FIKOLZA-1660 file (N, C-alpha, C; in steps of 0.1 Angstrom, whole numbers, plus 5000, padded with zeros to 4 digits):
% residues 70
   i   px   py   pz ch aa at
   1 5029 4899 5084  A  X  N
   1 5041 4907 5081  A  X CA
   1 5037 4921 5077  A  X  C
   2 5044 4931 5083  A  X  N
   2 5041 4945 5081  A  X CA
   2 5054 4952 5076  A  X  C
   3 5052 4962 5068  A  X  N
   3 5064 4970 5065  A  X CA
   3 5066 4980 5076  A  X  C
   4 5077 4978 5083  A  X  N
   4 5079 4985 5096  A  X CA
   4 5085 4999 5094  A  X  C
   5 5091 5002 5083  A  X  N
   5 5098 5015 5081  A  X CA
   5 5093 5021 5068  A  X  C
   6 5096 5034 5066  A  X  N
   6 5092 5041 5054  A  X CA
   6 5099 5034 5042  A  X  C
   7 5092 5032 5031  A  X  N
   7 5098 5028 5019  A  X CA
   7 5098 5039 5009  A  X  C
   8 5109 5043 5004  A  X  N
   8 5109 5055 4996  A  X CA
   8 5107 5053 4981  A  X  C
   9 5101 5042 4978  A  X  N
   9 5096 5040 4964  A  X CA
   9 5082 5044 4964  A  X  C
  10 5077 5050 4953  A  X  N
  10 5063 5054 4951  A  X CA
  10 5057 5048 4939  A  X  C
  11 5044 5048 4940  A  X  N
  11 5035 5044 4928  A  X CA
  11 5025 5055 4926  A  X  C
  12 5022 5058 4913  A  X  N
  12 5011 5067 4910  A  X CA
  12 4998 5060 4913  A  X  C
  13 4989 5066 4921  A  X  N
  13 4976 5060 4924  A  X CA
  13 4965 5070 4922  A  X  C
  14 4953 5066 4919  A  X  N
  14 4942 5075 4919  A  X CA
  14 4936 5076 4933  A  X  C
  15 4933 5088 4938  A  X  N
  15 4929 5090 4951  A  X CA
  15 4919 5102 4951  A  X  C
  16 4908 5101 4960  A  X  N
  16 4899 5112 4961  A  X CA
  16 4905 5121 4971  A  X  C
  17 4904 5134 4968  A  X  N
  17 4908 5145 4977  A  X CA
  17 4896 5148 4986  A  X  C
  18 4898 5158 4995  A  X  N
  18 4888 5162 5005  A  X CA
  18 4876 5168 4998  A  X  C
  19 4877 5173 4986  A  X  N
  19 4866 5178 4979  A  X CA
  19 4858 5167 4971  A  X  C
  20 4863 5155 4972  A  X  N
  20 4856 5144 4964  A  X CA
  20 4861 5143 4950  A  X  C
  21 4871 5150 4946  A  X  N
  21 4876 5149 4932  A  X CA
  21 4887 5138 4931  A  X  C
  22 4886 5131 4920  A  X  N
  22 4896 5120 4918  A  X CA
  22 4908 5126 4912  A  X  C
  23 4920 5124 4919  A  X  N
  23 4933 5129 4914  A  X CA
  23 4943 5118 4914  A  X  C
  24 4953 5120 4905  A  X  N
  24 4964 5110 4905  A  X CA
  24 4975 5116 4913  A  X  C
  25 4980 5108 4923  A  X  N
  25 4990 5113 4932  A  X CA
  25 5001 5102 4933  A  X  C
  26 5012 5106 4938  A  X  N
  26 5023 5096 4941  A  X CA
  26 5021 5092 4956  A  X  C
  27 5021 5080 4959  A  X  N
  27 5020 5075 4973  A  X CA
  27 5032 5066 4975  A  X  C
  28 5038 5067 4987  A  X  N
  28 5049 5058 4992  A  X CA
  28 5043 5044 4993  A  X  C
  29 5051 5034 4991  A  X  N
  29 5046 5020 4992  A  X CA
  29 5040 5017 5005  A  X  C
  30 5045 5022 5016  A  X  N
  30 5040 5019 5029  A  X CA
  30 5026 5026 5032  A  X  C
  31 5022 5035 5023  A  X  N
  31 5008 5041 5024  A  X CA
  31 4998 5034 5016  A  X  C
  32 5002 5024 5008  A  X  N
  32 4993 5016 4999  A  X CA
  32 4990 5003 5006  A  X  C
  33 4977 4999 5006  A  X  N
  33 4973 4986 5012  A  X CA
  33 4981 4975 5005  A  X  C
  34 4986 4965 5013  A  X  N
  34 4994 4955 5008  A  X CA
  34 4993 4942 5016  A  X  C
  35 4998 4931 5011  A  X  N
  35 4998 4918 5018  A  X CA
  35 5011 4912 5015  A  X  C
  36 5017 4906 5026  A  X  N
  36 5030 4899 5024  A  X CA
  36 5026 4885 5020  A  X  C
  37 5032 4881 5009  A  X  N
  37 5029 4867 5003  A  X CA
  37 5039 4857 5008  A  X  C
  38 5050 4861 5013  A  X  N
  38 5060 4851 5018  A  X CA
  38 5074 4856 5018  A  X  C
  39 5083 4847 5022  A  X  N
  39 5097 4850 5022  A  X CA
  39 5105 4840 5013  A  X  C
  40 5116 4845 5008  A  X  N
  40 5124 4836 5000  A  X CA
  40 5135 4830 5009  A  X  C
  41 5135 4817 5009  A  X  N
  41 5145 4810 5017  A  X CA
  41 5159 4812 5011  A  X  C
  42 5169 4814 5020  A  X  N
  42 5182 4816 5015  A  X CA
  42 5186 4831 5013  A  X  C
  43 5176 4840 5014  A  X  N
  43 5178 4854 5012  A  X CA
  43 5172 4861 5024  A  X  C
  44 5181 4864 5034  A  X  N
  44 5177 4871 5046  A  X CA
  44 5171 4885 5043  A  X  C
  45 5159 4887 5048  A  X  N
  45 5152 4899 5047  A  X CA
  45 5145 4902 5033  A  X  C
  46 5144 4892 5025  A  X  N
  46 5138 4893 5012  A  X CA
  46 5124 4888 5012  A  X  C
  47 5114 4897 5013  A  X  N
  47 5100 4893 5014  A  X CA
  47 5093 4897 5001  A  X  C
  48 5082 4890 4998  A  X  N
  48 5074 4893 4986  A  X CA
  48 5061 4899 4990  A  X  C
  49 5058 4911 4985  A  X  N
  49 5046 4918 4989  A  X CA
  49 5037 4920 4976  A  X  C
  50 5024 4920 4978  A  X  N
  50 5015 4923 4967  A  X CA
  50 5008 4936 4972  A  X  C
  51 5008 4946 4963  A  X  N
  51 5002 4959 4966  A  X CA
  51 4989 4961 4959  A  X  C
  52 4979 4968 4965  A  X  N
  52 4966 4970 4960  A  X CA
  52 4963 4985 4959  A  X  C
  53 4968 4992 4949  A  X  N
  53 4967 5007 4948  A  X CA
  53 4952 5011 4947  A  X  C
  54 4943 5004 4942  A  X  N
  54 4929 5008 4940  A  X CA
  54 4922 5009 4954  A  X  C
  55 4928 5002 4964  A  X  N
  55 4922 5003 4977  A  X CA
  55 4926 5015 4985  A  X  C
  56 4935 5023 4979  A  X  N
  56 4940 5035 4985  A  X CA
  56 4932 5048 4981  A  X  C
  57 4920 5045 4974  A  X  N
  57 4912 5056 4969  A  X CA
  57 4907 5066 4979  A  X  C
  58 4903 5061 4991  A  X  N
  58 4896 5070 5000  A  X CA
  58 4906 5078 5008  A  X  C
  59 4904 5091 5009  A  X  N
  59 4914 5100 5016  A  X CA
  59 4915 5098 5031  A  X  C
  60 4904 5092 5037  A  X  N
  60 4904 5091 5051  A  X CA
  60 4908 5077 5056  A  X  C
  61 4913 5069 5047  A  X  N
  61 4917 5055 5050  A  X CA
  61 4928 5056 5060  A  X  C
  62 4927 5049 5072  A  X  N
  62 4936 5051 5083  A  X CA
  62 4946 5039 5084  A  X  C
  63 4945 5029 5076  A  X  N
  63 4954 5017 5078  A  X CA
  63 4957 5011 5064  A  X  C
  64 4968 5004 5063  A  X  N
  64 4971 4997 5051  A  X CA
  64 4967 4982 5052  A  X  C
  65 4962 4978 5064  A  X  N
  65 4958 4965 5066  A  X CA
  65 4945 4961 5057  A  X  C
  66 4945 4949 5052  A  X  N
  66 4933 4945 5044  A  X CA
  66 4923 4939 5054  A  X  C
  67 4910 4941 5051  A  X  N
  67 4900 4935 5059  A  X CA
  67 4897 4921 5053  A  X  C
  68 4889 4913 5060  A  X  N
  68 4886 4900 5055  A  X CA
  68 4878 4901 5041  A  X  C
  69 4870 4911 5040  A  X  N
  69 4862 4913 5028  A  X CA
  69 4871 4917 5016  A  X  C
  70 4882 4924 5018  A  X  N
  70 4890 4928 5008  A  X CA
  70 4899 4917 5003  A  X  C
% end
């Protein structure tokens, strides 16, 4: 399950900038690595996601998908 559209909620996350400095920035939920844990029966379109903001540290991360190691 993937978040298919922009989600306009944000979370503050620590992220390295291009200079290698650690900064606290606001990131949209669709930019933070996540995993869909499941759906609630009886509620159309209600999914449960777990977000992993510490995995968003690297500025050149190109995907929100988790690897097998993560």
